[in-house]
Kinemage of the C-alpha trace (Angstrom):
@kinemage 1
@onewidth
@group {chain A} dominant
@subgroup {mainchain}
@vectorlist {calphas} color= white
{ca met a 1} P 39.045 12.192 4.438
{ca thr a 2} L 38.982 8.596 3.224
{ca val a 3} L 37.948 7.306 -0.176
{ca ala a 4} L 36.799 3.690 -0.187
{ca val a 5} L 36.686 1.696 -3.403
{ca ala a 6} L 35.619 -1.900 -3.939
{ca leu a 7} L 35.970 -3.983 -7.066
{ca val a 8} L 33.569 -6.901 -7.183
{ca val a 9} L 33.728 -9.522 -9.924
{ca phe a 10} L 30.760 -11.803 -10.540
{ca arg a 11} L 30.486 -14.923 -12.665
{ca leu a 12} L 27.272 -15.134 -14.646
{ca his a 13} L 26.227 -18.689 -15.392
{ca glu a 14} L 23.989 -19.664 -18.301
{ca ile a 15} L 24.141 -16.205 -19.879
{ca his a 16} L 24.212 -16.332 -23.666
{ca ser a 17} L 23.810 -12.703 -24.664
{ca leu a 18} L 24.935 -9.261 -23.631
{ca lys a 19} L 21.280 -8.322 -23.205
{ca asp a 20} L 20.889 -10.927 -20.440
{ca lys a 21} L 24.103 -9.729 -18.834
{ca arg a 22} L 23.042 -6.073 -18.928
{ca arg a 23} L 19.764 -6.960 -17.219
{ca ile a 24} L 21.589 -8.606 -14.311
{ca val a 25} L 24.260 -5.907 -14.020
{ca lys a 26} L 21.660 -3.151 -14.133
{ca ser a 27} L 19.733 -4.817 -11.336
{ca leu a 28} L 22.848 -5.207 -9.154
{ca val a 29} L 23.919 -1.605 -9.743
{ca glu a 30} L 20.533 0.041 -9.220
{ca lys a 31} L 19.553 -1.966 -6.147
{ca ser a 32} L 22.909 -1.254 -4.498
{ca arg a 33} L 22.773 2.450 -5.389
{ca asn a 34} L 19.252 2.849 -4.062
{ca arg a 35} L 19.782 0.925 -0.852
{ca phe a 36} L 23.159 2.348 0.193
{ca asn a 37} L 23.385 5.728 -1.615
{ca val a 38} L 26.880 5.093 -3.016
{ca ser a 39} L 28.429 5.294 -6.469
{ca val a 40} L 28.209 1.992 -8.351
{ca ala a 41} L 29.164 1.228 -11.953
{ca glu a 42} L 30.247 -1.577 -14.235
{ca val a 43} L 33.898 -0.795 -14.901
{ca ala a 44} L 35.311 -3.639 -17.004
{ca asp a 45} L 34.452 -6.745 -19.003
{ca gln a 46} L 31.505 -5.056 -20.731
{ca asp a 47} L 31.813 -7.356 -23.749
{ca val a 48} L 32.323 -10.589 -21.790
{ca tyr a 49} L 29.066 -12.518 -21.369
{ca gln a 50} L 29.839 -14.462 -18.226
{ca arg a 51} L 31.760 -11.966 -16.109
{ca ala a 52} L 30.750 -8.651 -14.597
{ca ser a 53} L 33.181 -6.271 -12.879
{ca ile a 54} L 31.411 -3.731 -10.705
{ca ala a 55} L 33.037 -0.926 -8.695
{ca val a 56} L 31.594 0.725 -5.609
{ca ala a 57} L 32.910 4.031 -4.221
{ca ala a 58} L 32.176 5.989 -1.067
{ca val a 59} L 33.760 8.938 0.756
{ca gly a 60} L 33.795 9.584 4.490
{ca asn a 61} L 35.788 10.401 7.608
{ca asp a 62} L 36.157 6.987 9.255
{ca ala a 63} L 37.961 4.209 7.367
{ca arg a 64} L 36.470 1.482 9.576
{ca val a 65} L 32.931 2.646 8.862
{ca leu a 66} L 33.630 2.777 5.121
{ca asn a 67} L 35.203 -0.677 5.151
{ca ser a 68} L 32.159 -2.038 6.965
{ca leu a 69} L 29.850 -0.284 4.496
{ca leu a 70} L 31.600 -1.836 1.496
{ca asp a 71} L 31.460 -5.267 3.141
{ca arg a 72} L 27.714 -4.867 3.657
{ca ile a 73} L 27.211 -3.734 0.060
{ca ile a 74} L 29.147 -6.697 -1.316
{ca asp a 75} L 27.234 -9.088 0.940
{ca phe a 76} L 23.972 -7.494 -0.231
{ca met a 77} L 24.924 -7.936 -3.903
{ca asp a 78} L 25.829 -11.564 -3.247
{ca ser a 79} L 22.590 -12.184 -1.331
{ca leu a 80} L 20.502 -11.124 -4.335
{ca gly a 81} L 21.449 -14.430 -5.957
{ca leu a 82} L 21.686 -12.949 -9.444
{ca ala a 83} L 25.308 -14.008 -9.979
{ca glu a 84} L 28.104 -15.902 -8.268
{ca leu a 85} L 30.593 -13.734 -6.380
{ca ser a 86} L 34.037 -14.500 -7.770
{ca thr a 87} L 36.408 -11.831 -6.430
{ca arg a 88} L 36.193 -8.903 -4.036
{ca glu a 89} L 38.832 -6.258 -3.411
{ca ile a 90} L 38.561 -3.263 -1.109
{ca glu a 91} L 40.957 -0.341 -1.035
{ca leu a 92} L 40.895 2.572 1.387
{ca ile a 93} L 42.739 5.738 0.377
{ca asn a 94} L 43.457 8.391 2.993
{ca ile a 95} L 43.694 11.900 1.592
């Protein structure tokens, strides 16, 4: 069994309130969850206006498939154009 986790950090330009940030983060999280059926959540920087840290997690048998899945999810989030992709980290944990 392999657990795949990605941490994606976005920069949010021209955001001046947490309400605006929450709207963007909620859209990124829900669209990714619905399209790929994975666990997605904002995991850090909740009080920082112009940065959003979002984690994605999936479990499966094949590490290559999971790595590819996380790459597609990150590319999908970036393609939405809601925020600028700043950092992406993927970790695969074999159990």
